[in-house]
C-alpha positions as CSV (number, residue, x, y, z in Angstrom):
1,X,-52.5,84.9,-50.2
2,X,-50.5,84.3,-46.4
3,X,-53.6,83.3,-44.9
4,X,-55.0,81.7,-47.2
5,X,-52.1,79.0,-47.3
6,X,-52.0,79.0,-43.7
7,X,-56.0,77.4,-43.6
8,X,-54.7,75.5,-46.9
9,X,-54.8,71.5,-46.0
10,X,-57.1,69.6,-47.9
11,X,-57.1,66.1,-47.9
12,X,-55.1,64.1,-45.2
13,X,-52.1,64.1,-44.3
14,X,-50.4,60.8,-45.5
15,X,-51.8,60.8,-48.4
16,X,-49.4,63.8,-49.8
17,X,-45.8,63.0,-50.7
18,X,-43.1,64.7,-48.3
19,X,-39.7,65.8,-49.4
20,X,-37.0,65.7,-46.8
21,X,-34.5,68.4,-46.8
22,X,-31.3,68.2,-44.8
23,X,-28.3,71.1,-45.1
24,X,-25.0,70.2,-44.5
25,X,-21.6,72.2,-44.2
26,X,-18.6,70.2,-42.7
27,X,-21.4,67.9,-40.8
28,X,-19.1,64.8,-40.0
29,X,-20.0,61.0,-39.6
30,X,-22.7,62.7,-38.7
31,X,-24.7,63.1,-41.6
32,X,-24.3,59.1,-42.2
33,X,-26.3,58.6,-39.3
34,X,-28.7,61.6,-39.8
35,X,-29.6,59.9,-43.5
36,X,-29.5,56.9,-42.5
37,X,-32.4,57.0,-40.3
38,X,-34.3,59.2,-42.7
39,X,-34.4,56.5,-45.3
40,X,-35.3,54.0,-42.9
41,X,-38.4,55.7,-41.9
42,X,-41.4,53.4,-41.6
43,X,-43.4,55.7,-44.2
44,X,-40.6,56.7,-46.9
45,X,-40.5,59.9,-48.3
46,X,-40.8,60.6,-51.8
47,X,-37.2,62.0,-51.8
48,X,-34.3,62.7,-49.9
49,X,-32.5,66.0,-50.7
50,X,-29.4,66.8,-49.9
51,X,-28.4,70.4,-49.9
52,X,-24.4,70.4,-49.4
53,X,-22.7,74.1,-48.5
54,X,-19.6,74.0,-50.5
55,X,-17.8,71.2,-47.5
56,X,-14.3,70.7,-47.9
57,X,-14.2,67.4,-45.1
58,X,-15.9,64.6,-47.7
59,X,-18.7,64.1,-45.6
60,X,-21.9,64.5,-48.5
61,X,-19.5,62.1,-51.2
62,X,-19.5,59.5,-47.9
63,X,-23.1,60.1,-46.9
64,X,-24.0,59.1,-50.5
65,X,-22.2,56.0,-51.2
66,X,-23.2,54.9,-47.9
67,X,-26.9,55.7,-47.8
68,X,-28.5,54.9,-51.5
69,X,-31.5,57.2,-52.9
70,X,-29.8,60.5,-51.6
71,X,-30.8,63.5,-54.4
72,X,-27.5,65.9,-53.9
73,X,-28.1,69.9,-54.1
74,X,-24.7,71.5,-54.4
75,X,-24.7,75.2,-53.3
76,X,-21.7,76.3,-54.6
77,X,-20.6,78.4,-51.9
78,X,-22.0,78.3,-48.2
79,X,-25.5,79.7,-48.3
80,X,-25.9,79.3,-44.7
81,X,-28.8,77.5,-43.0
82,X,-32.0,79.4,-44.1
83,X,-30.7,80.0,-47.8
84,X,-30.0,76.4,-47.9
85,X,-33.2,75.5,-47.3
86,X,-34.8,78.1,-49.8
87,X,-33.0,76.0,-52.6
88,X,-33.8,72.8,-51.5
89,X,-37.2,73.7,-51.3
90,X,-37.0,75.0,-54.7
91,X,-36.1,71.6,-55.8
92,X,-38.5,69.7,-53.9
93,X,-41.5,68.1,-55.4
94,X,-43.5,67.1,-52.8
95,X,-46.4,68.6,-50.8
96,X,-44.6,68.7,-47.4
97,X,-41.6,69.3,-46.9
98,X,-39.5,68.4,-43.7
99,X,-36.5,69.7,-42.6
100,X,-33.7,68.1,-40.4
101,X,-30.9,69.2,-39.4
102,X,-27.4,66.9,-40.6
103,X,-26.6,66.2,-36.8
104,X,-30.3,65.1,-35.6
105,X,-31.6,61.1,-36.0
106,X,-34.9,60.5,-36.6
107,X,-36.7,57.5,-35.1
108,X,-38.4,55.1,-37.7
109,X,-41.7,56.6,-37.1
110,X,-40.9,60.0,-36.6
111,X,-42.4,61.0,-40.2
112,X,-45.3,58.9,-39.6
113,X,-46.1,60.0,-36.3
114,X,-46.1,63.9,-37.9
115,X,-47.8,62.9,-40.4
116,X,-50.5,61.5,-38.4
117,X,-50.5,64.9,-36.2
118,X,-51.1,66.5,-39.5
119,X,-54.4,64.4,-40.3
120,X,-55.9,65.3,-36.5
121,X,-55.0,69.2,-36.7
122,X,-56.1,69.7,-41.0
123,X,-56.4,73.2,-40.1
124,X,-52.3,73.8,-39.2
125,X,-49.6,73.3,-41.5
126,X,-46.4,73.8,-39.4
127,X,-45.5,70.4,-36.7
128,X,-42.4,70.4,-35.0
129,X,-41.4,67.3,-32.7
130,X,-39.4,66.2,-29.7
131,X,-36.2,66.8,-29.6
132,X,-33.9,64.9,-27.4
133,X,-30.2,65.5,-26.7
134,X,-28.5,63.0,-28.4
135,X,-25.5,63.0,-26.0
136,X,-27.2,63.4,-22.8
137,X,-30.0,60.4,-22.3
138,X,-33.1,61.5,-20.5
139,X,-32.3,65.0,-21.5
140,X,-34.6,67.6,-23.8
141,X,-33.1,69.7,-26.5
142,X,-36.7,70.8,-27.4
143,X,-40.6,70.5,-27.4
144,X,-41.3,73.4,-29.1
145,X,-40.2,77.1,-29.5
146,X,-41.2,80.1,-27.1
147,X,-41.9,83.4,-27.6
148,X,-41.8,85.3,-24.0
149,X,-43.8,88.6,-23.9
150,X,-40.3,90.8,-23.8
151,X,-39.4,89.3,-27.3
152,X,-36.6,87.0,-26.4
153,X,-37.3,83.5,-28.0
154,X,-35.8,80.0,-26.9
155,X,-36.6,76.0,-27.2
156,X,-38.7,74.6,-24.8
157,X,-37.1,72.4,-22.4
158,X,-34.1,73.0,-23.4
159,X,-31.6,71.1,-21.3
160,X,-34.8,70.1,-18.8
161,X,-35.1,66.5,-17.7
162,X,-37.4,64.9,-20.1
163,X,-40.6,64.9,-18.8
164,X,-42.0,61.8,-20.4
165,X,-45.5,61.8,-22.0
166,X,-47.0,65.2,-23.2
167,X,-50.3,66.4,-24.9
168,X,-49.7,67.8,-28.3
169,X,-51.0,71.2,-29.0
170,X,-49.6,74.7,-30.0
171,X,-46.1,75.6,-29.4
172,X,-45.6,79.8,-30.8
173,X,-43.4,77.8,-33.5
174,X,-41.5,74.9,-34.1
175,X,-37.9,74.3,-34.6
176,X,-36.5,74.0,-37.6
177,X,-33.6,71.4,-36.7
178,X,-36.8,68.9,-37.3
179,X,-40.2,70.4,-38.7
180,X,-42.7,69.4,-41.1
181,X,-44.1,72.2,-42.8
182,X,-46.7,72.3,-46.3
183,X,-44.7,73.5,-48.9
184,X,-48.1,75.8,-50.2
185,X,-47.5,77.5,-46.6
186,X,-43.1,77.6,-47.0
187,X,-43.8,79.0,-50.3
188,X,-46.3,81.8,-50.3
189,X,-44.0,83.3,-47.0
190,X,-41.3,83.5,-49.3
191,X,-39.9,80.5,-47.2
192,X,-37.0,81.4,-44.9
193,X,-35.1,84.9,-44.4
194,X,-32.2,84.4,-46.2
195,X,-30.5,87.4,-44.2
196,X,-30.7,85.9,-41.3
197,X,-28.3,83.4,-42.6
198,X,-28.7,80.6,-39.2
199,X,-30.3,80.5,-35.8
200,X,-33.7,81.9,-35.3
201,X,-35.1,81.9,-38.9
202,X,-37.2,79.2,-37.6
203,X,-38.3,81.6,-35.1
204,X,-39.4,84.3,-37.5
205,X,-41.0,81.5,-40.1
206,X,-43.4,80.5,-36.9
207,X,-43.8,84.4,-36.5
208,X,-44.8,84.9,-39.7
209,X,-46.8,82.0,-39.8
210,X,-48.9,83.5,-37.0
211,X,-49.0,87.3,-38.4
212,X,-50.7,84.9,-41.8
213,X,-53.6,83.9,-39.2
214,X,-51.6,80.4,-39.1
215,X,-50.3,78.4,-36.2
216,X,-47.6,75.9,-34.9
217,X,-48.2,72.1,-33.4
218,X,-46.0,70.3,-31.7
219,X,-46.6,66.6,-32.2
220,X,-44.4,65.1,-28.6
221,X,-44.7,61.7,-29.8
222,X,-42.3,62.6,-33.0
223,X,-38.5,62.2,-31.8
224,X,-35.6,63.0,-33.1
225,X,-32.2,62.5,-31.5
226,X,-30.5,65.8,-31.9
227,X,-26.5,66.9,-31.1
228,X,-27.0,70.4,-31.9
229,X,-24.7,73.2,-33.6
230,X,-22.8,70.5,-34.3
231,X,-21.3,72.5,-37.7
232,X,-20.3,75.4,-36.2
233,X,-19.1,74.8,-32.7
234,X,-21.8,73.8,-30.2
235,X,-24.8,76.1,-29.1
236,X,-22.5,78.5,-27.0
237,X,-19.8,78.9,-29.8
238,X,-18.6,82.3,-30.5
239,X,-20.5,82.1,-34.4
240,X,-23.8,80.8,-32.2
241,X,-23.5,83.5,-29.9
242,X,-23.1,86.3,-33.2
243,X,-25.6,85.3,-35.2
244,X,-28.2,84.6,-32.2
245,X,-28.1,87.7,-30.6
246,X,-28.3,89.4,-33.9
247,X,-30.8,88.1,-35.3
248,X,-33.6,87.7,-32.0
249,X,-33.1,92.1,-32.2
250,X,-34.1,92.2,-36.2
251,X,-36.9,89.6,-35.8
252,X,-37.9,91.3,-33.0
253,X,-38.2,94.8,-34.8
254,X,-39.6,92.8,-37.8
255,X,-42.1,90.6,-37.1
256,X,-43.7,92.5,-33.8
257,X,-47.2,94.3,-34.4
258,X,-47.2,97.9,-34.4
259,X,-49.1,98.3,-31.0
260,X,-47.8,94.7,-29.2
261,X,-44.1,96.9,-30.8
262,X,-44.0,99.8,-29.1
263,X,-45.5,98.2,-25.6
264,X,-43.2,96.0,-25.5
265,X,-39.9,97.5,-26.7
266,X,-38.8,98.8,-23.3
267,X,-39.4,95.0,-21.9
268,X,-37.0,93.6,-24.7
269,X,-34.1,96.4,-23.7
270,X,-34.6,95.3,-20.1
271,X,-34.4,91.4,-21.0
272,X,-31.5,91.9,-23.1
273,X,-29.4,93.8,-21.0
274,X,-30.4,91.7,-18.3
275,X,-29.1,88.5,-20.5
276,X,-25.6,90.3,-21.5
277,X,-25.3,90.5,-17.9
278,X,-25.7,87.2,-17.0
279,X,-23.4,86.6,-20.1
280,X,-20.7,88.7,-19.2
281,X,-20.6,86.2,-15.8
282,X,-19.8,84.1,-17.9
283,X,-17.0,85.3,-20.3
284,X,-19.6,84.8,-23.4
285,X,-20.3,89.0,-23.5
286,X,-18.0,89.6,-26.3
287,X,-19.5,87.6,-29.3
288,X,-22.9,88.5,-28.3
289,X,-22.8,92.7,-28.2
290,X,-21.1,92.1,-31.7
291,X,-24.0,90.3,-32.8
292,X,-26.6,93.2,-31.1
293,X,-24.2,95.9,-32.9
294,X,-24.6,94.0,-36.3
295,X,-28.1,94.7,-35.2
296,X,-28.1,98.0,-34.5
297,X,-25.9,99.3,-37.4
298,X,-28.3,97.6,-39.7
299,X,-31.8,98.9,-38.1
300,X,-32.8,100.8,-41.7
301,X,-33.0,97.4,-43.6
302,X,-34.6,95.8,-40.4
303,X,-37.2,98.3,-40.4
304,X,-37.5,98.1,-44.2
305,X,-38.2,94.2,-43.6
306,X,-40.8,95.5,-40.9
307,X,-42.5,97.1,-43.1
308,X,-42.8,94.5,-45.7
309,X,-43.9,92.0,-43.1
310,X,-46.4,94.0,-41.2
311,X,-48.2,95.3,-44.6
312,X,-49.9,92.1,-44.9
313,X,-50.2,90.8,-41.3
314,X,-53.4,89.5,-40.6
315,X,-54.0,88.8,-36.9
316,X,-54.2,91.3,-34.3
317,X,-51.3,92.6,-31.4
318,X,-53.8,90.8,-29.0
319,X,-53.8,87.3,-30.7
320,X,-49.9,87.3,-31.4
321,X,-49.4,88.3,-27.1
322,X,-51.5,85.3,-26.4
323,X,-49.2,83.0,-28.2
324,X,-47.1,84.0,-26.3
325,X,-45.6,83.7,-22.8
326,X,-46.2,86.3,-20.1
327,X,-44.2,84.6,-16.9
328,X,-40.8,85.6,-16.9
329,X,-40.2,82.6,-14.9
330,X,-40.7,80.6,-18.2
331,X,-38.1,82.6,-19.7
332,X,-36.0,82.3,-16.8
333,X,-36.3,78.4,-16.4
334,X,-36.7,77.5,-20.5
335,X,-39.7,75.8,-19.3
336,X,-41.9,74.2,-22.3
337,X,-45.1,76.1,-23.0
338,X,-47.6,74.1,-25.4
339,X,-50.8,75.1,-25.4
340,X,-54.3,73.2,-26.3
341,X,-55.8,73.8,-29.7
342,X,-58.9,75.3,-29.5
């Protein structure tokens, strides 16, 4: 079923409707700017769904007053990003889902350019764009997510100088902060893994798309400015570090196909150890260690998830390995890795 959904893309993308989903929690004034940018798109979406994870800062109410036409989806509790998006997807009516973080500000033609890219690539059902750092002009927030051979994912180009024009092509996975995905594919794969709560849930989804025989692409002229982790204290916060460390290990266990898993397990342990040693020099080791311990304590659940995921796999270990970067300098330098689709 998942493989069929990954290949299913009838008609042209511009003929389909788009439901935009924004998950908010304590998003502050960024939320108004985010929703205003989405409401002002050159190709207007069918609907904009604001999933409120029980915010107490008044931001959703203020945004609803400022930006007309927004549909509020109250979650009733802080479900996290993964479950929040899944809740919004169940309410959505569009053929496509556009996922946007509440601290991401889409250029006026962002959606139009993503849909044009989808129309040029009818065999693909998941797309990302160029994310620029909102508070650092000329710096990238990301150009597609990259998976290294040791199983350590990263956002391509994060913090690097923007390289300017780049040809569209395949990335390992699309960043959930500004993603377009066909709803039939999202549903066939069961949406985001809610056990991940937030951080790396987009890498997991992209991995499962590849395991199902599909692909993700970057459309570099579809641009958003992104603050990054504005609700959780920044990318280097204890919260982000804990969940990032926990979820990287879980995704490696859950998603890596059998042959590749055993071949790269030593590399994963070495790379994780090296990462932790570097974090120790920065005074950031403690929350990462807590995340790793939480992942190890949850190994039975991770291997149960692995059995379910691998049972429907269509791609071979070699096909997954080819979609990764084998160059350790890419990981060390957070280099952009976009491959021509052929």
